[in-house]
N, C-alpha and C positions, 0 to 999 in steps of 0.2 A: 772446258769451261766449267764451273765449279757452278752449280746449282746454288741458287740463294735463296730457298724457299723451302725447304725438305730440310731433315735431318738424319742422320744414322745414330739410331738407338747406342750401336756399340761403342760411341766414339763421347759420351755425353761429356766426360768429365774435363773434357779443353774447353773452360772458358779461354775466348778469347779477350781480348783488349783490344783489338779492332773486329769488333763485334758486329760493325753494320756493312765492313769492306766487303768487296767482292775481289780484293786483291790482298796479298800480305810479300813481305816483303821474306825474300830467301828461302822459299818455299819449292820442291822441285815442282815440276810440268805438272800437270795432273794426266799428261799422258803414261806418265813411269808408273809399274805398281809398287804400291807405298811399302817399306821396310815392312818383314815379319814381326818384330819386336824390338825393345830398345833395350840398352844396358841401362836403363836408368831405372828400371824395375823393381820395387820393393820385393823383398822374402817373401815367400809363401804367392804369389804373383800378383803383388795387388800394385797398381801401375802408382807411380811417385807424380806429383805437381807438376804440370807443364813448364818449361822453363823458357819460351817463347811466344811470341803471338801466333797461335796455331788456327786456321781456317773457319770465320763462324760467323754464320749470317742465320738469325733469329732461329739457332740450335742446329745449324747445318754444321758438323764439326767434320773435316776433309782426312782428321787424322787424329786419331785415338791418344791419348796422353804417353802411351809407351811410343808412338810413330814422335810425336813434337819435343819430346824433350831431352834438350840442349845444358850445355854446361853457360851455369848464368843463376839470376836469381830469378822468381819468378814474375810475371808480369805483376806491374802495382798501379794499383788505384789512386790519382792522388787530384787534389784541388787545387787549382789553381785562382791565389785569392789578392786582391794588391800586391802582385808579385812576387808571392811568394808561395813555394810548392809545399801542402800542405798533405801528407798520406791520410789513406781512409782506414781504418783497422780491417782486418777480415771477419767474417763468421769464426767464432770459435770451432774445432775442430774442422775444421773443413780444411781441404787440400787445396785450394785455392779460391778466391774472393774476386770477381770482377763486379765494378758498378757504373751502370750503360748511361742511369740518367739523371738528372737533378731540377728543382723546381725554386720556389724562393722563398717558398720555409725550410729551407736547409736540410731538406730530406732529399735523401739516392736513393735511387734502386736499383737490382742487379739483380745476380746470381751466385749462388756456389756451388760445388760440388761437393760430396761426402760419397762415403761407402758405407752400407746398408748391411744387414745382420748377413744379409745371403753372398757377401762380400763380393758382389756388383756396386756400381759408381752410377749415382744420382744425381740430376738437375736440380736444384730448388732454386724459388725465390726469394728476396728478400729485399724487403724495405728499411733503413735507417736513416735517423732523427736523431744525433746526437749519440749517446750510448745504446738506445732503448733500439731495439732490431723487433721486428714485424717479419716472419715467416709467410711466404703466400705457395699454397698448391693447390694447382688448379685437381680437383677430386676425379678421382681415376687418371690420372697422368701419370706417365714415365718421366717426363720433364716437364718441368715449367718453366718458363724465361720472360721474364716481368723485361719491355725494352721501354716505357714509357711512363711517366709521372706529371700530373698536370699538380697545380697551388691546391688543389681538394682533396688531393690525396687520391684520386681514381688513378688505377696501375691498368696499364694495356702491355698485353706480351704475345707469344705463341707458347705453345704444349703439345707433346704429341700422348697421345692415350697409350695407356695398359695392352698390350697386343696388337698394338698398330701395323695392318700388312706391309710387309718391304717388300720394294721392288727389287725382283733379282736380279736385274740390268744394270743397276746405280747403288743396290745396297741399303736404298733412303724408304721414308715413311713422309706420309704425309702429313701436316703440323694444322692447328686451326690458332683463331686469335681468340683470346680470352679480356675482360674487363674487368676488375676487381676491386673492389669500394667497401671498407668498412667489414671487412671480414668475409662478404659474398661474393660470390665469383659468377660468370654471366658468360659464355662461350657464344661466338658466333664464327660462321663462317661466307664470305663474298659468295651469292647466290652462283650457280653453273663451275667454281673455280673447284679445283683441287687441293688446291691448299693454302691458304689467308694469313698472310704477313702484317699486323699491327705494329707501326715502330712508335707512335706519339700519341697523345689524348693532349688536345691544348683545352681552357678553363672555360672554355662555351660547349666543353661535349663532343668535338669537334673528333672523329679519330683516323688518323691517317697509314697509310702502307702500300704494300703491292698485291698481288694474288696471281695465281698461276692457272691461266686459262686451260680447260681441256685439250684443247694442243700442248701445253705445255712452255706455250709464252709467257711474259709479265707485264704486269699492266699495274699503275697506280690505282689508288681508290681513297677517295673520302666518305667518311660514312657519318653525317648529320641529320640526329634527329629519326635515327630508322631508313633513312636514304640514302641510296649506293649512289657515287657519283664514279663514273670511270677517267681517269685521267692519264693520256700519254702525249711523251713526249714528240713534239713530229720526226724528226730526227731515231726516233728509237726501232732499234730489230727486233720485225715478230717473230723472229726465230725463235725455236724452241731449244736451242743449242746454245743460242747467246744470252745475253742479261738483257733485257727489254728496260721498262721505265719503273724507278723504287721512288717512293716518297718518302721521306725520312724523318722529316720535321714540321712542325707546325707551328705560328704565334697564336694570339690571338685578335690577330688584325685580318687574318685569311693568306698570311703569303706563309708558301712551301717552298721547301728545300727537299735535294736527293739528287739521283743521279740517271743516266739512263745510257746505253749500251747501243751505240750505230752497228752497222751489217759489217762494219772491218773490226766489231768486238771492242773497240774502243771506247772507254768509260769517260763521261764528263761530268762534272758536277752544273747544278743548275737553281737558279729560284726562282718559280712564279709570283705573280699578282696580276690579278684581274685577268685570268686566260692569257697570258702571256709569260713566254718561257726566256728567262736571261742567264744564257751557256758562262759558267763562271771559270776563268782560266788561271791558277795561280802562276805566276810569268816565272815561281823557280820551281816547277812539278810537271810532270807525265800528267798520268790519269787521274783522276778526282774522283771527291765524293761529297756534297755537302752533307751533317750531321744535324742541325741545329739551326735555327735562327728566332731569334727572341723578339720582344716586343719593338726593342727600339730599331730590330731591322739588321742587327750584325751577324754575321753568318760564322760558325765555325765550321772546320770541315777538313777531311786529310787528301793527301797526295800522296806519291810514289816516284823516289828519285834516286837507286831502287829498294831506299828505303824509305821504312812508312814513317811519313812526317805529317804536321800539320800547320792548318793554317786558322786567322781572322780577318773577317775581310768585314771593314769599317770605312761607310761613306764613299766605297771606290779603294779604297787602300789596305792594302795585305801586308799584314805584318806573319811574319812565320813565327811557329813556336813548338819549342823545342825542348826535352827535357833533360837539364843538364845530367851526363855523361850515363846519358841514355842511348841504347840505338834506334828504338823504334817510336816515336809518340802519335798514338791516333788521341784525338779531340772528340771527344762522344756527347759533349751538351756547354750549353751555357745560357745563364738565367739572368734577369734583369737586372741582378745583384753585380756585374761582370764576372760572377765566380764562374771557373771553366773548370768543367769534369774532363780528367785525361786518364787513362791506360796507357805505361809506356814500359816495357822492354829492353832488356840487352844488360849488360854487365853495370855493376855501382862504379868501376872505377874507367869504364869506359874505355880500356885498352884491350878489350877480346869480344869485340861487336860480331855478332855470328858473320856467318860471309854471306854477298849479296848475291851470290851464285847457288842458286839451288842444287842438292847431289853432291857426291864425294869422288870427284873423277880422280882416276889414280895413272893416266899415262898422259905421256907428253903435250899431244895435242889433240883433248878432251872434245867431242859435240858440245853444242851450246843451243839451245831455243830460247830466242827475246818472244817472249809471247804479253801482249798486253803490259809493255814495262817492264817484265818482271821476266828474270834470267836464271834456266835452269843448266843443268849439263851431266853428261852419261859416257861411260865408255862402253863402245860394243864388248862383249865374253870375251876374255885371256886374249887382249892385245895392247899395244902401248900408244899405238898413235894412228891418226884418220886422217883423210886427203876430203877433197869434196863431199857436200852434205846436199840433200835437198827434202823437201819434205812438200804431202799435199795435202788439201782438202779431207782429208778421213784421218790425218793423225801420224799417216805412215812417215817413216826416215828411213829415207835410202843412202848407199852410201861405199866408204871403203874405210877396211882396219890393213894394217900393218902385222901381220903377225911377228914373233921374237927372232923369226930366221928371215925375216926384211921381205917377204915376200907380201903381196900386195889382193885382198879378197873380197868379193862385194858382200855386204851386208842388207836385209830388211829387219826394220822392226815396227809392229806393229800399234794400233793404237793402245795396248796393253802392254807394251812393251817387252814382247814377246819377240826373239832374232831370229831371222833364218841364215844362214850362212851358204855361199854359191861364190860358185867359177865358171867361166863361160867353158864348156867343153872339150878337156885336152887344151886348154889354154892355160900360160901362168907367165905373168901375172894379171890379175882382172882389174879392172876400178870402174867405180860406179861416177856418175857424171848427172842423171837425171832422172823424175820421176814424176809420172803425171796421174790424174785422180783414178785412172783406172785401173793401175798398180805396174804400170808397166814401166819396166826400168829401162834405160841406156846408157852405155857405156863404152868403155876402151879395153879391148886383151892383147894378148901377144902371142906369136906361134912360139915362141920358147922364153925363156927366163932370162936371158940376154936381148930379148922383144928383136930381132933380126928383123919381123914385118910384124905393125901395129893395125888392127883393123876395130869397124868400131861393133856392137851388135847390141839386139832393142832382144829385152828378155818379158816375156808376156806372164801375166799374172797366174798362170797357172805353170810357168815354171819351165815352157817353152821356148829357145834360143833361137833366135835368127841370127847371123852375122851380114856386118857392111860395108862392102867394101865400092870403092870407087871404079868403076871400068879404066885398067890403064896405068890405074894410080899405084906411088907406089907405098903411100898407108891412107890410111882412111881414119878419123878419128870422128864418133858420134857427142855429140854436147846435151842435146835439148830433145825432148819430144811433147808436143800440146795431147789433147787429149782427142783430138783427130787423129791421132797418129802420128801427123808431120815431123817428122827429124831433123834436128839442125847439125851441122859438124864442120868440118872440114878436109881438106885432103890434100895430098901432097905431089904433086905431078913429077914428072919425070925428069923436069929442067929444074928441078930443085924450088921452086914456087908453090907456096901457101894459097887455096882458097876456099872461100866457103862454099856450101852447099845447100840446098833443102833437098830432104828425099819424102814421096809422096807416092804410095801404089808401088814401090817397087823400082820407080824410077828419079835420078839425082836430075838436080836442076842448077848449075854451080852460079854462083855468086860472089862477086867482089866491089869490093869498093872505090870509085871512082879513081884513078893514082895512086893506091896503093900498089905495096910491093907483097904482100899478105895482109889476106881477107879470114877471118876466121867470126861463123856466128856461133853464140853460146846458148841460147836461147831463143823460144818463139811459144807465142801464149793462143790462145782460141781465138783470136782477133786476128792475126794474124801479124801482131809484131814482133819485132830482134832485136835484138842485142847482141855485140859483138866486140870484136878488135881489129885494128887494121895499124897498118906500120904506112906510113907517108914517104914518099919518095925522098925524103931528106934524113929517114933513118928512124924516124920518130914514133915510139907506140902509142895510141890512143883507141877511149874505147867509141862506142856508135851506138845511136840509136835507130832505127827504121821501122819507118810507119808501116801499118799498113797498105798504103798510097806510094810506097817506095820511097816516100822524104828523108835522108839520110841527117841526122843530127850528129855533130862528135860529142862526145861526153868525157868529159878531162876536170876531173878536181883540182884547182888552183894546189901547185906547188908540190904534186904527185910526179915522178917517174913517171909512174903507171896506174892507170885507170883501168880496173877491169870490172862492165857491169852481164855481173853472172848469171841472172835470172829477171823474169818479169811475169807478174800475175796477170790474171784478167782483168784488173782496175788498175792496170797501168805503172803499177809501182817498179822500182828496178831497185835490187839490188847489188853490190860486188863489195869489192877491198880496194883498195890502192894501197903503193910500197914507196917508200921513199928511194929503192935504190936496187939495183940488179946485178947480178943475179935473185933471185928471191929471198935466197938462207942469207944473202949478204946485208938485207934492208932489216936497217935498225927500228924502223916505223911500218907495219902494215894495218890499217885500219880499216872496218869494216864502213859501211855507208848505204843510205837508203834515201832514195827519192821519193816522196811519202805521195806526191800527186803526179806523179811524172816528169816528162821533161819540162812543165809547168812551175817546178819546185826546185828548193835549193838543196843542195848538199846536207844533209842528217847524220854525222859521223855514229859509228856503230862500234864501242869498246867493252867487252867482257870486264868488270868491277877488277882491277888487282891485275890484268892481264897482259903481260908487254907489247905483246900481237892479239889482233884479233881478225881473222880471213869469213867474212860472211856468203854467202852460195848459193844458198835457197830462201824462196819466200812462196806460201801458199797465196788462195783468193779471200784467206781469213788474216791474212796481214804477218802471219806468224813467219819470223825469220832464222834459219838455223846455219850453222857455218863452225868451223872452230876454231880455237884460240890455243895459245902459249900460256902452258902449265905452270906457273913458279914451284908450285906445293909437287910436282910428279912423282910419284913412288914407283914406279919400272919403267926406267929409262934405256933397257939393256940395248934396245935397237938402234940407240943414238939417232931418231929423227929428232927432226923438230921443226918448229911450222915452216913450208918450203923448199925443206927437202926431202920431202915424200912425192914429189912428181909433176905437184902443181903447176910449177914455173916450166918445165919442158913439155907437156900435154898444150900450154897455150902458145909456147912462144920458141921452142926448140930447141935450135941451137944458136938462135938467137938471140935468148937469155943469156948464156955463158958468158 
């Protein structure tokens, strides 16, 4: 999760068009290590201007210019006035200029990046009124970022002091707030906060924003005549690792707009009036944030679909705003004259937009993560294809990769992107199926390369293995494990019938769906809820959900030949995949799905943008979903693997799938 109220001093040059957003299209997951350098650096090591919307919130830049530079023109600032998009000129000599707010006097305020005499990048503030430029620098600051301006010309924003301490864990420094008027600057901080982020000042002199408390949690604030009022959305998370309440805009009537993040990490826009919150749901978007409200009550904001889009909400009616021939559009402000301030990125001809999936995967079936509406992807090192994938709350990802010789091995990727590869001792191949929050992994392994006998295993966080073999069974498979150490899976008896099982403290308990000819358990959560698949008496496959009280409910996506619910988190969210045909490699359509509210919700399809087929297999308690997808741009096809030929169907349905 990207923190929204701190700044990396080593990344000050990347001014974002989405300056107030907690999410940005086409950016790799925060769990991944950032690239070390860019191909777009200028001679002598000086960075070139950013070419996409980097992640920035009140000075927080998640990547340097080198790490965000891509093909295409720099992000542009525009003013939408009476249906015409008018570009705003850059500050002369700046690497890039982004304007972030406008008022009713035709003034815009923002920031620009320059390289100083020492060869380092500096972020400075600017107010533009027609051709007149007024520069803003907080005395003693390494970074000055204005974010709001009222009709009196008063400006608010954030700054970072020269020599500010850097958190060794995050690489970020605390920021403070400032007010600028007539060339004079006053700094301030919310009492007891470690960072203060002011976003707007209205014509009554009220300042709004958010602050970070000593625990690291975010709260909204209103500063009025020297008095601070804390405002929290009732559904906002209080976790230091998640977005809380952020107040982004305020009009002269006392109406406020902003966003909140819940305990699942989902971010929603809201409007506040007279102590009451109303959530804003753009019908064409996923996560959203409101950025400004004018004195007529019109609201502008942004949403994610998965590119960055914008909207205008006027008297209950939504209007979508997209700059023509641009990939990403971020509306940042609106004034009472209906002039809308926009930042846009992407190519000028609209033909080569940045990919919606972050990362640059090379394999035929890369790993994806869907986090808060944003896709990212990666390959385990030195492989061509992957199989079933899982993720835990710590951000660890476990799965299987296929080497160039066609042999499968297990891997564990930590929250910093470092890989550990492993095999069950003496076994070949090794498959990984699930991972719990304690770092324990379960999967399957074979006694030989042709897999004459398959057995389940558990790998503990310290690297020790334990085999799982159902007594008297021909083969045993382990599919799921919860934090209490309970393991679920299936075994094949000597009569050729497959049964589910639950393993606890060394003891197996058989599980069968009543009347089924095949039963498998694929996952179990800490509440004892389980999911799996079965084949009925007529030979038809189905997914199912079993409640903690033992009630079984069929899970079938309409029109699918096979529905596989493969994981369930502690909030009851279920993820899995569907196929249009069997065997799985022959299926033209493979889609992921999620039941966001468990069995009380409808199916939401998951498709990696541009991918012919997507297979979702894991979900953690924060709602992050992982899986694999068919990569149409694969550059390492030597293994001949494709989605469905990597052993998935064989593990699930065995010979019935042939």
